C-alpha positions in Angstrom: 78.5 104.4 82.9 81.4 102.7 84.7 83.1 99.9 82.8 82.8 96.4 84.4 85.4 95.7 87.1 87.5 92.9 85.6 90.7 93.4 87.6 92.4 90.1 88.4 94.0 89.9 91.9 96.9 87.9 90.8 100.1 88.1 92.8 102.4 90.8 91.6 106.0 91.4 92.6 106.1 95.0 93.9 109.6 95.4 92.4 107.9 94.8 89.0 110.3 92.2 87.7 109.4 89.3 85.4 109.9 86.2 87.6 111.3 84.2 84.7 113.8 86.6 83.2 114.5 89.0 86.0 114.1 91.8 83.5 111.8 94.9 83.9 108.4 94.6 82.3 107.7 96.8 79.3 104.3 98.5 78.9 102.1 97.1 76.1 100.4 99.1 73.3 99.0 102.2 75.0 98.7 106.0 75.0 98.5 108.7 77.7 96.4 111.9 77.8 97.6 114.5 80.3 95.0 117.1 81.4 96.8 120.0 83.0 99.9 119.4 80.8 101.0 123.0 81.0 101.2 123.0 84.8 104.3 122.7 87.0 103.8 119.0 87.8 103.7 118.0 84.2 106.6 120.2 83.2 108.9 119.3 86.1 107.9 115.6 86.7 105.6 113.9 84.3 107.1 114.8 81.0 110.7 114.1 82.1 109.6 110.8 83.6 108.0 109.7 80.3 111.2 110.5 78.4 113.2 108.6 81.0 110.9 105.6 80.6 111.3 105.8 76.8 115.1 106.1 77.2 115.2 103.0 79.3 113.2 101.1 76.7 110.1 100.6 78.9 107.5 102.2 76.7 106.1 100.5 73.5 107.3 101.7 70.1 104.0 103.3 69.3 103.5 105.0 72.6 101.4 108.2 72.2 101.3 111.3 74.4 98.4 113.7 74.0 98.4 117.0 75.9 95.1 118.8 76.7 95.0 122.5 77.5 93.8 126.0 76.7 96.9 127.2 74.8 96.8 127.6 71.0 99.5 125.2 70.3 100.3 123.2 67.2 101.9 119.8 67.4 105.3 121.5 66.9 104.7 123.9 69.7 103.8 121.1 72.0 106.9 119.1 71.0 109.1 122.2 71.8 107.5 122.6 75.2 108.0 118.9 76.0 111.6 118.9 74.8 112.4 122.0 76.9 111.0 120.2 80.0 112.9 117.0 79.2 116.3 118.7 78.6 115.9 120.6 81.9 114.6 117.9 84.2 115.1 114.4 82.8 117.2 112.0 84.8 118.8 110.2 81.9 121.0 111.6 79.1 119.3 113.1 76.2 119.3 110.8 73.1 118.2 112.2 69.7 117.0 108.9 68.5 114.8 108.2 71.5 113.4 111.8 71.4 112.5 111.5 67.7 110.6 108.2 68.3 108.8 109.7 71.3 108.0 113.0 69.5 106.4 111.2 66.6 103.5 110.2 68.9 103.0 113.7 70.5 99.8 115.7 69.9 98.0 118.5 71.5 94.3 119.3 71.8 93.2 122.8 72.7 90.2 123.3 74.9 88.6 123.8 78.3 87.1 121.1 80.5 83.6 122.2 79.7 84.0 122.4 75.9 82.2 119.5 74.3 83.9 120.2 70.9 87.4 119.9 72.5 86.6 116.5 73.9 84.9 115.4 70.7 88.2 116.3 69.0 90.2 114.4 71.6 88.0 111.3 71.1 88.5 111.4 67.4 92.3 111.8 67.9 92.5 108.8 70.1 90.6 106.7 67.5 93.1 107.9 64.8 96.0 106.9 67.1 94.5 103.5 67.6 94.5 103.0 63.8 97.9 104.6 63.0 100.0 104.3 66.1 98.9 100.9 67.3 97.7 102.0 70.7 95.1 99.3 70.5 92.4 101.3 72.3 94.4 101.3 75.6 94.4 104.8 77.2 95.3 106.2 80.5 94.0 109.7 81.4 96.2 111.7 83.8 94.2 114.3 85.8 96.9 116.7 86.8 94.2 119.3 87.6 92.5 120.6 90.8 89.8 118.4 92.3 87.0 120.7 91.3 87.6 119.8 87.7 87.5 116.0 88.2 83.7 115.8 87.6 83.9 117.8 84.4 86.8 115.7 83.0 85.4 112.2 83.9 81.9 113.1 82.7 83.3 114.3 79.4 85.3 111.1 79.0 82.1 109.2 79.7 80.0 111.2 77.3 82.5 110.7 74.4 83.0 107.0 75.1 86.6 107.5 76.0 86.1 105.9 79.4 84.5 102.7 78.1 86.8 100.1 76.5 85.8 97.5 74.0 86.7 93.9 74.5 90.5 93.3 75.1 91.0 97.1 75.7 91.5 99.1 78.9 90.9 102.6 80.1 92.3 104.0 83.3 92.3 107.3 85.1 95.3 108.6 87.1 94.5 111.2 89.8 96.8 113.6 91.6 96.3 114.8 95.2 94.8 116.5 97.0 91.9 114.1 96.9 89.3 116.1 98.9 89.9 118.4 101.8 88.0 116.3 104.4 86.3 112.9 104.6 83.0 114.1 103.2 84.5 115.8 100.2 86.8 112.7 99.5 83.7 110.4 99.5 81.9 112.8 97.1 85.0 112.8 94.7 85.2 109.0 94.9 81.5 108.7 94.0 82.0 111.1 91.0 85.0 109.1 89.7 83.6 105.6 90.4 80.4 106.4 88.5 82.5 106.4 85.4 85.6 104.3 86.2 85.5 101.1 88.4 87.8 101.3 91.4 90.3 98.8 89.7 90.8 101.4 86.9 91.4 104.4 89.3 95.1 105.1 90.1 95.4 107.7 92.9 99.0 109.0 92.9 100.9 109.3 96.1 104.4 109.9 94.7 106.0 108.9 98.0 104.9 105.3 97.4 107.0 105.4 94.2 110.2 106.0 96.0 112.7 103.1 96.3 113.3 103.7 100.0 109.5 103.5 100.7 109.3 100.2 98.9 112.4 99.1 100.8 110.2 99.1 104.0 108.6 95.9 102.6 112.0 94.3 102.0 113.4 95.4 105.3 110.4 94.0 107.2 109.5 90.9 105.4 112.7 89.6 103.8 114.7 89.6 107.1 114.2 87.7 110.3 116.2 90.0 112.5 113.6 92.8 112.7 110.2 91.0 113.1 110.7 89.9 116.7 111.1 93.5 117.9 108.6 95.1 115.6 105.8 95.4 118.2 104.7 97.0 121.5 106.9 94.7 123.6 110.0 96.4 122.3 109.0 99.7 120.6 108.5 102.7 122.8 107.2 105.0 120.1 107.5 105.8 116.4 108.3 109.2 114.9 107.5 109.9 111.2 108.9 113.2 110.0 108.8 115.0 106.7 110.7 118.3 107.0 111.3 120.9 104.2 113.7 123.8 104.1 111.7 125.7 101.5 108.8 128.1 102.1 105.7 128.4 99.9 107.8 129.3 96.9 105.1 131.1 94.9 102.4 128.5 95.9 100.6 130.8 98.4 97.4 130.8 96.4 97.3 127.0 96.3 98.6 126.4 99.9 96.3 128.9 101.8 93.4 126.9 103.1 95.1 123.6 102.6 98.0 123.6 105.1 100.7 121.1 106.2 98.3 118.5 107.6 96.1 118.2 104.5 99.1 118.5 102.2 101.4 115.9 103.7 100.0 114.1 106.8 96.7 112.9 105.3 98.5 111.2 102.4 102.2 110.7 102.5 102.7 110.2 106.3 99.5 108.1 106.7 100.8 105.8 103.9 104.2 105.5 105.6 102.4 104.7 108.9 100.4 101.9 107.2 103.5 100.3 105.7 105.4 100.4 108.9 102.5 99.1 111.0 100.8 96.6 108.8 100.9 92.8 109.2 102.7 90.6 106.7 100.5 90.2 103.6 99.9 86.7 102.1 101.4 88.0 98.9 102.3 91.3 97.3 99.3 91.3 95.1 97.4 94.7 95.1 94.5 93.0 96.9 96.5 91.5 99.7 98.8 94.5 100.2 95.9 97.0 100.3 93.9 94.8 102.7 96.7 94.9 105.3 97.1 98.7 105.0 93.3 99.2 105.3 93.3 97.1 108.5 95.9 99.5 110.0 94.1 102.6 109.0 90.8 101.4 110.3 92.4 100.7 113.7 94.2 104.1 113.9 92.8 107.0 115.8 94.0 110.4 117.0 95.0 110.8 120.7 93.6 113.7 122.7 93.3 116.1 124.3 94.4 118.0 121.1 95.7 121.0 122.9 98.5 118.7 124.3 98.8 116.0 121.7 99.0 118.1 118.6 100.9 121.2 117.4 100.6 123.6 114.5 102.6 126.6 113.5 103.4 129.3 110.9 107.0 130.2 110.2 108.3 133.7 110.7 111.4 135.4 109.2 114.7 133.8 110.0 117.9 132.2 108.7 117.9 129.2 106.4 121.6 128.3 106.7 123.4 131.5 105.7 120.3 133.0 103.9 117.9 135.4 105.4 114.3 134.3 104.5 110.9 136.0 104.7 108.2 135.0 107.1 105.0 133.4 105.9 102.9 136.6 106.3 105.5 138.4 104.1 105.2 135.9 101.3 103.6 137.3 98.2 100.0 136.3 97.8 99.4 135.0 101.3 96.6 136.4 103.4 98.1 137.8 106.6 94.9 136.8 108.5 95.1 133.2 107.4 95.2 130.4 110.0 96.6 127.9 107.5 99.5 126.1 109.2 102.9 125.5 107.7 103.9 123.1 110.5 101.6 120.3 111.8 102.2 117.5 114.3 99.8 114.9 115.8 99.8 111.9 118.1 98.1 108.7 116.8 97.6 105.2 118.2 96.7 101.9 116.6 94.2 99.6 118.3 95.9 96.2 117.6 97.7 93.6 119.6 101.0 94.5 117.9 100.8 98.2 118.5 98.6 98.8 121.6 100.0 101.6 123.7 102.7 102.7 121.2 102.2 106.4 120.2 102.9 107.3 116.6 104.1 110.9 116.3 103.7 112.5 112.9 105.2 115.9 112.0 105.7 117.9 108.9 106.6 121.5 108.2 108.2 124.1 105.9 111.2 126.2 106.7 112.5 123.7 109.2 116.1 122.9 110.0 116.9 120.7 107.0 115.2 118.7 104.3 114.6 115.2 105.5 112.0 112.4 105.5 112.5 109.5 107.9 110.8 107.0 110.1 112.3 106.3 113.5 111.3 103.3 115.6 112.6 104.1 119.1 113.0 101.1 121.3 112.3 100.8 125.0 115.1 100.8 127.5 116.2 97.4 128.8 114.2 96.3 131.9 117.5 95.9 133.8 121.0 97.1 133.2 124.0 95.9 135.3 125.7 99.3 134.8 126.0 102.3 137.1 124.0 105.3 136.0 127.1 107.3 135.2 128.4 104.6 132.9 125.3 104.9 130.6 124.5 108.6 131.1 125.5 109.4 127.5 123.4 106.7 126.0 119.8 107.2 124.7 117.2 104.6 123.4 118.2 102.2 120.7 116.5 103.1 117.4 116.0 101.8 113.9 115.7 104.8 111.4 114.6 104.4 107.9 115.8 107.4 105.9 113.4 108.1 102.9 115.2 111.2 101.6 117.9 112.4 101.2 120.8 110.2 102.2 118.6 107.2 101.6 119.2 104.2 103.7 118.8 102.6 107.2 120.5 103.7 110.4 120.6 101.6 113.6 121.5 103.4 116.9 122.8 101.3 119.8 125.2 101.5 122.7 128.9 100.5 122.5 131.7 100.6 125.0 134.0 103.6 124.7 137.6 102.5 124.2 139.6 102.9 127.4 140.3 101.4 130.8 136.9 102.5 132.3 133.5 101.1 131.4 131.5 103.8 129.6 128.7 103.1 127.1 127.8 105.6 124.4 125.6 105.8 121.4 127.0 104.7 118.0 125.4 104.5 114.6 125.5 101.7 112.0 124.6 103.0 108.5 123.4 101.4 105.4 123.5 103.8 102.4 121.8 103.1 99.1 124.3 105.2 97.2 127.2 103.2 98.6 125.7 99.7 98.5 124.3 99.8 95.0 125.7 101.0 91.7 122.2 101.1 90.1 120.5 104.5 90.0 117.1 104.6 91.5 114.3 105.7 89.1 112.3 108.8 89.9 109.0 108.0 91.7 106.9 109.2 88.8 108.7 106.9 86.4 107.7 103.9 88.6 104.1 105.1 89.1 103.4 106.0 85.5 104.7 102.7 84.3 102.8 100.8 86.9 99.6 102.5 85.8 100.2 101.4 82.2 101.0 97.9 83.4 97.9 97.7 85.7 100.0 97.2 88.7 98.2 99.0 91.5 100.0 97.9 94.6 101.5 101.4 95.1 98.3 103.3 94.6 96.0 104.1 97.5 92.4 102.9 97.2 89.3 105.0 97.9 89.0 103.3 101.3 92.5 104.2 102.2 91.9 107.8 101.3 88.7 108.0 103.2 90.0 106.3 106.4 93.0 108.7 106.4 90.6 111.6 106.4 88.6 110.0 109.1 91.7 109.9 111.3 92.7 113.5 110.6 89.3 115.3 110.5 88.8 115.5 114.3 92.2 117.3 114.6 91.4 119.7 111.7 88.1 120.5 113.2 89.7 121.3 116.6 92.2 123.6 115.0 89.5 125.4 113.0 87.8 126.3 116.3 90.9 127.4 118.2 92.5 130.5 116.8 95.9 131.1 115.2 98.8 128.7 114.8 101.8 129.2 117.0 104.8 131.0 115.4 108.2 129.5 114.9 111.4 131.0 113.4 112.5 129.8 110.0 115.4 127.4 110.2 114.3 125.9 113.5 112.4 122.7 114.1 108.9 124.0 114.7 106.9 125.7 117.4 107.5 125.1 121.2 104.2 123.2 121.4 105.7 120.4 119.3 108.4 119.9 121.9 105.8 120.0 124.7 103.8 117.2 123.0 106.6 114.7 123.6 108.1 116.3 126.7 104.8 115.6 128.5 105.5 111.9 128.0 109.2 112.1 128.8 110.2 111.9 125.2 112.0 114.2 122.7 111.9 114.6 118.9 114.8 113.0 117.1 117.0 115.6 115.5 117.8 114.3 112.0 
């Protein structure tokens, strides 16, 4: 049975600072169980993030980490595995004293997701930790596993009582994407999870929302007066949201085939960026208020057709990535040569609201593109009248506000300026704000922020089941069209996607911004 939903919608600062002391909040007594602890995500991201949190003093003294997996590991084996991951990928310097305190609370349970005995042992271990480590019955369960195992894990947690807290305790489940492969499957998964855990105890990870530069969207929009007057259809011509990668499948062919770029990136990361860019100002930054405004945007968003002209998809072929010759998709080990799974996806969306009516949102993502970059570009309209001769502004393009999510994190503003000299010529110039130059503080990794937020019950940066389902509702018509219309178009590795992506914008007299 699902535990009662007792979440309080109190205002929470999204920067997670104590309003009285201006100091970061520290997680209270608690433990974390990671299912899928031997996978790449845990080894490269989760375990290093936990060490970094401990090194920063943000975990409680008795924090306990339990790994669950098939390997025949002792406690010492598990400690060695975690230490290797930490030494290789942690952001902060290795500290023997911090490590020793953290390792004291590490344990491993061997078993499969359908083994009752293994979950009985896990339940007994959590009770022992409550008594000896001071975890106080507060447990978060991290499901770093494929969606087909969600049901097995949450039902086992329910059967053994690990999902149901006693008074003054909490139990939470943290879930990795992909959350379904379409709207119907997402709703089925939500139903499975919510039968055991109330929605307030479900934390769906979108690691992009843990990035400092994504959170800066809120500060840029709502802490400054200068942007709000132009943040609407009166001044914005269109919006481009891009996530480009240089890498190929990198050994993930088995996972990626059948998923593709749109499901892997657009449905979650780019839809969330769209919601943050387009939403109205919330009454506060409480989880309830923030999510309400994002849901309003997603409910009003729809794909623009006809899809043969407003969308694009492609598969990369062999080419040059910088000075390196790289293989094409069909030459990648483990990939089905007959697959229609796309490695590049682009689509056109619109939002039915007074603020955004008539403004197209162009979303694109792909692998083996020109460079690694994620950015949001708000391209402004041309002035209605310019007292210049055409030749004086022929080198000038539209003004733009560009939010760089990664790398080179910051904000760029593009506007026209007179070229020095005796003649009047206006040309584009850029004004840059760089995080690395403006602040001495190092930004924490996204998983540090999100794991700590889950332990603190701060859910502002975690998509709700409604957000997930609405995102699929937006994308499903495009995916269905692609499924019925043959092979994706080819594009050479190291370029910026298939020709159809350029035609999408050219039909409206626009071009993709070249990051």
